[in-house]
C-alpha positions as CSV (number, residue, x, y, z in Angstrom):
1,M,-22.5,-46.5,-3.8
2,T,-25.9,-44.9,-4.5
3,K,-27.6,-41.9,-3.0
4,R,-31.3,-41.2,-2.8
5,E,-32.0,-37.5,-2.6
6,K,-35.3,-36.0,-3.5
7,G,-36.1,-38.6,-6.2
8,R,-32.5,-38.9,-7.5
9,I,-30.8,-42.2,-7.7
10,G,-27.1,-42.6,-8.2
11,Q,-24.0,-40.6,-7.6
12,S,-23.5,-36.9,-8.4
13,F,-21.4,-35.9,-11.4
14,E,-18.8,-34.6,-9.0
15,D,-18.6,-38.0,-7.4
16,F,-18.3,-39.6,-10.8
17,L,-15.4,-37.3,-11.7
18,Q,-13.7,-37.9,-8.4
19,E,-14.1,-41.7,-8.9
20,Q,-12.5,-41.3,-12.4
21,G,-9.6,-39.2,-11.0
22,R,-10.6,-36.2,-13.1
23,L,-12.3,-33.9,-10.6
24,E,-9.3,-31.6,-10.1
25,E,-8.6,-31.3,-13.8
26,S,-12.2,-30.6,-14.6
27,T,-12.5,-28.0,-11.9
28,Q,-9.3,-26.2,-13.1
29,Q,-10.7,-26.2,-16.7
30,A,-14.0,-24.8,-15.5
31,V,-12.3,-22.0,-13.6
32,K,-10.2,-21.1,-16.6
33,R,-13.3,-21.0,-18.8
34,V,-15.2,-18.7,-16.3
35,I,-12.2,-16.3,-16.1
36,A,-11.8,-16.2,-19.9
37,Y,-15.5,-15.5,-20.2
38,Q,-15.4,-12.7,-17.6
39,L,-12.3,-11.1,-19.2
40,L,-14.1,-11.1,-22.6
41,A,-17.2,-9.6,-21.0
42,A,-15.2,-6.8,-19.4
43,M,-13.4,-6.2,-22.7
44,E,-16.8,-5.9,-24.5
45,D,-18.1,-3.5,-21.8
46,Q,-15.2,-1.2,-22.5
47,N,-15.1,-1.8,-26.3
48,L,-11.6,-3.0,-25.9
49,T,-10.2,-5.2,-28.7
50,R,-7.7,-8.0,-28.3
51,T,-5.1,-5.8,-30.0
52,A,-5.8,-2.9,-27.6
53,L,-5.5,-5.2,-24.6
54,A,-2.2,-6.6,-26.0
55,E,-0.9,-3.0,-26.2
56,K,-2.0,-2.2,-22.6
57,L,-0.2,-5.3,-21.4
58,Q,2.8,-4.8,-23.7
59,T,2.5,-8.2,-25.2
60,S,1.4,-9.8,-28.5
61,R,-2.1,-10.5,-29.7
62,S,-1.2,-14.2,-29.9
63,Q,-0.5,-14.1,-26.1
64,I,-3.9,-12.5,-25.6
65,N,-5.5,-15.2,-27.7
66,R,-3.9,-17.8,-25.5
67,L,-5.0,-15.9,-22.3
68,L,-8.6,-15.8,-23.5
69,D,-8.7,-19.3,-24.8
70,P,-11.0,-21.2,-22.4
71,E,-9.2,-24.5,-23.3
72,N,-5.7,-23.2,-22.5
73,A,-5.1,-24.0,-18.9
74,G,-1.4,-23.1,-19.1
75,V,-1.8,-19.5,-18.3
76,T,-0.1,-18.1,-15.2
77,L,-1.8,-16.4,-12.3
78,E,0.4,-13.4,-13.0
79,A,-0.9,-13.1,-16.6
80,L,-4.5,-13.4,-15.5
81,S,-4.0,-10.8,-12.8
82,R,-2.4,-8.4,-15.2
83,A,-5.2,-8.9,-17.7
84,A,-7.8,-8.3,-15.0
85,H,-6.2,-5.1,-13.9
86,A,-6.0,-4.0,-17.6
87,V,-9.8,-4.2,-17.8
88,G,-10.4,-2.6,-14.5
89,R,-11.0,-5.8,-12.5
90,E,-9.2,-7.7,-9.8
91,L,-8.4,-11.4,-9.8
92,Q,-9.5,-13.1,-6.6
93,L,-8.7,-16.7,-5.6
94,E,-9.7,-18.6,-2.5
95,L,-9.1,-22.0,-1.0
96,R,-12.0,-23.9,0.4
């Protein structure tokens, strides 16, 4: 199926991922990357090291490394929420 929109021919990348059965996986990975980036940015704003964040969360630095690894999708919402609070932010999720 092709679309013609303002000079574009063909399907969108999102349509392609859906067709390949990889849209949900790709979306989850993208969300994790954005959250990891935002946590790192908040840490930089506060001059907070990974070791200091680990101390605030009463966990190990290796756990923080996994939390901040954009490729690691196996992080729980609880861990992300605790990390967000530790850097003065709030984790917000929504269904669309």
